[in-house]
C-alpha positions, 0 to 999 in steps of 0.5 A, spaced: 433 532 515 432 525 517 428 524 524 432 521 529 428 514 534 426 520 539 421 522 534 418 516 534 418 514 540 415 521 543 409 519 537 408 512 540 408 516 547 402 521 545 398 514 542 400 510 549 397 516 553 391 517 547 389 509 547 387 508 554 383 515 555 379 512 549 378 505 551 376 507 558 371 513 555 374 518 559 374 523 553 370 523 546 374 519 540 373 525 536 376 530 541 382 525 543 384 524 536 384 532 535 388 532 541 394 526 538 393 530 531 395 537 536 401 533 540 404 530 533 404 537 530 407 540 536 413 534 536 414 536 528 415 543 529 420 542 535 423 538 531 424 542 525 426 548 529 431 543 532 433 541 526 434 548 524 438 550 530 443 545 527 443 547 520 445 554 522 451 551 527 454 545 523 460 543 524 466 544 518 469 539 516 476 539 511 478 533 507 486 531 507 486 530 499 490 524 497 495 524 492 498 517 491 496 510 494 500 504 495 498 498 493 498 492 498 498 497 504 494 500 509 493 509 507 491 513 512 485 517 510 485 524 515 479 528 516 479 534 520 473 536 524 471 543 527 465 543 532 461 550 533 458 554 539 454 548 541 457 541 542 456 536 536 455 528 535 457 527 527 457 521 522 461 521 517 461 516 512 466 517 505 464 515 498 471 511 497 471 506 491 468 500 492 474 495 490 478 497 496 477 494 504 477 499 509 478 499 516 472 503 518 466 504 513 463 509 517 466 514 523 463 517 529 465 522 534 461 527 539 465 533 540 465 539 545 464 546 542 469 550 539 474 544 538 478 541 532 479 533 531 482 529 527 478 523 524 482 517 520 481 510 517 485 506 512 484 504 505 487 497 503 487 497 495 489 490 491 490 493 484 493 498 481 489 504 477 486 510 477 480 510 482 473 515 482 472 517 490 466 521 491 463 526 496 464 525 504 457 524 506 456 528 513 450 527 518 450 532 525 445 530 531 440 536 532 441 539 540 435 535 543 437 529 538 431 529 534 433 529 528 439 528 523 441 534 518 445 531 512 450 534 507 455 533 502 462 535 502 465 536 495 471 532 494 470 528 488 476 526 485 480 520 482 486 518 486 491 513 483 494 507 486 501 506 485 506 500 487 508 500 494 510 507 495 510 506 502 515 501 502 520 505 498 519 511 502 521 507 508 527 504 504 530 511 502 530 513 509 534 507 512 538 507 506 539 515 507 540 514 515 546 508 513 549 513 508 550 519 513 553 514 519 546 514 523 546 507 522 553 504 523 555 501 516 558 494 515 564 495 511 566 488 508 573 488 506 575 486 500 568 487 497 570 493 492 577 496 489 576 503 492 580 504 498 575 507 504 580 507 510 585 504 515 583 500 521 585 495 527 585 488 525 581 484 529 578 476 530 575 474 523 578 479 519 582 476 512 589 477 513 590 477 506 588 485 507 593 487 513 597 493 511 604 491 513 607 498 511 602 501 515 603 495 521 610 496 521 609 504 522 605 503 527 606 497 530 600 494 530 597 490 525 592 494 521 587 492 515 585 495 509 577 497 508 575 497 501 568 500 499 564 497 494 564 499 486 560 505 485 556 506 478 556 500 476 550 498 471 543 494 473 539 491 469 532 489 472 528 484 468 521 482 470 516 477 467 509 479 466 507 472 463 501 467 465 504 466 470 504 472 474 497 474 473 496 468 479 494 471 486 499 471 492 497 475 499 492 478 495 496 482 490 498 478 484 505 475 482 506 481 478 505 486 483 510 482 487 514 482 482 513 490 481 515 492 488 521 488 488 524 491 481 522 498 484 526 496 491 532 494 487 532 499 482 532 505 489 538 501 492 542 501 485 540 509 484 542 511 491 549 508 491 550 511 484 549 506 479 545 505 473 539 502 472 535 500 467 528 496 467 525 491 462 518 488 462 518 482 458 513 477 455 513 474 449 517 480 447 520 486 450 514 490 452 517 495 456 524 497 456 527 503 460 534 504 459 539 505 464 540 512 468 542 514 474 539 519 480 533 520 483 529 523 477 530 516 474 526 512 480 520 517 478 521 516 471 521 508 472 515 509 476 510 513 471 513 508 466 512 501 469 505 503 474 500 503 468 503 495 466 498 489 468 500 482 467 497 478 461 496 471 459 502 469 455 508 464 455 514 468 457 520 468 452 526 468 456 532 468 451 528 473 447 528 478 453 536 476 454 537 476 447 534 484 447 538 486 453 545 483 450 542 487 444 541 493 447 546 494 453 553 493 451 557 494 457 558 489 462 552 488 468 548 485 473 542 482 470 537 481 475 530 476 472 524 476 477 519 471 475 516 464 477 517 457 474 512 452 475 516 445 472 523 443 470 521 444 463 521 452 464 526 451 469 530 449 463 528 454 459 530 459 464 537 456 466 539 456 458 537 463 457 541 466 463 547 462 460 547 466 454 549 472 459 555 469 461 561 471 462 559 478 458 554 479 463 553 477 471 546 474 471 542 473 477 535 470 478 530 471 483 523 467 482 517 468 487 514 463 492 507 462 494 507 461 503 501 456 501 504 452 497 510 451 501 505 450 507 502 445 503 508 442 501 510 441 508 504 438 511 504 430 512 499 427 508 495 421 511 490 420 505 490 419 498 487 426 496 492 429 501 498 426 498 496 428 491 495 436 494 502 435 497 506 433 491 502 439 487 505 443 493 512 441 492 514 443 485 522 444 484 525 450 486 
């Protein structure tokens, strides 16, 4: 039990009444002290009785257990509170990991009698891994607002922070809607080899795809629509070297690259491709062979989530050589990395050149918006010019 401000005000009120009586000699000092002690004792007894009423009719709090959190996202935390026979004024403080940013560190609510209300806040983790989540501290004010009754809700657990699962879930929904026709699919003529349908010729269509036989039968121009090739092989190479340890907008470059890797893998798996992922620095740190199916995405999540960037220089040539030895089928190879100077760019281009023409290489480099703004800022003095020169790195 914790006494509220109202109790201290009552005690001060008793003292304020007794002091003038003592100053003007209305009653003997000893008698006034006795009156003050009796008054204080009554306040204490009433406070204890008021707090006991709260304990017998306290609210029930149900904490919705967290499964997996997404890095770099506002993850909702939900609490369901039900009041008893009396209205309740409560304060809730969760023992979340201190590394997390939160939208509201303390929740407050006033509930009518016999009602249920859902309270919530968001946590924003900026690191992957497993974190300890402590118990929930609850405080309820007594009916006469003389005391706070405190107790804990047992919810002690470890919570795992994964890559951007919220973004993956949103992407999965969009892909599903596109494949079921809820969102109109934009088919490109000639984008693949599998015949999909015939449709009327429109402005901007390539005349090379006009089906002349069907046109002669129908008496109007018809064009062939071809579906993109299915069941191809996609290899994603993710750099975890020194430059990927830097932070951009609260996350490491490696985390941004990992989110992009999983999104690309989800898109490939959704269209039936075989997807493999390699994470490298000086050597191939992790290699997940190409597979297809939604279960493969879960396997990628479990394998890639524990990986952290390292202060090592990446070996691009070694990475692509390993892939060439591991993957004999023709594949699209996407390499996600960051470069800082022309020397690193030359090494990267030389390594990707080793993949052609057997493979189709594609490189993705990460950008820093802050550096971009610095490079585009007009400089008027020497320090600003040097800062702009640092930000204006070669692409």
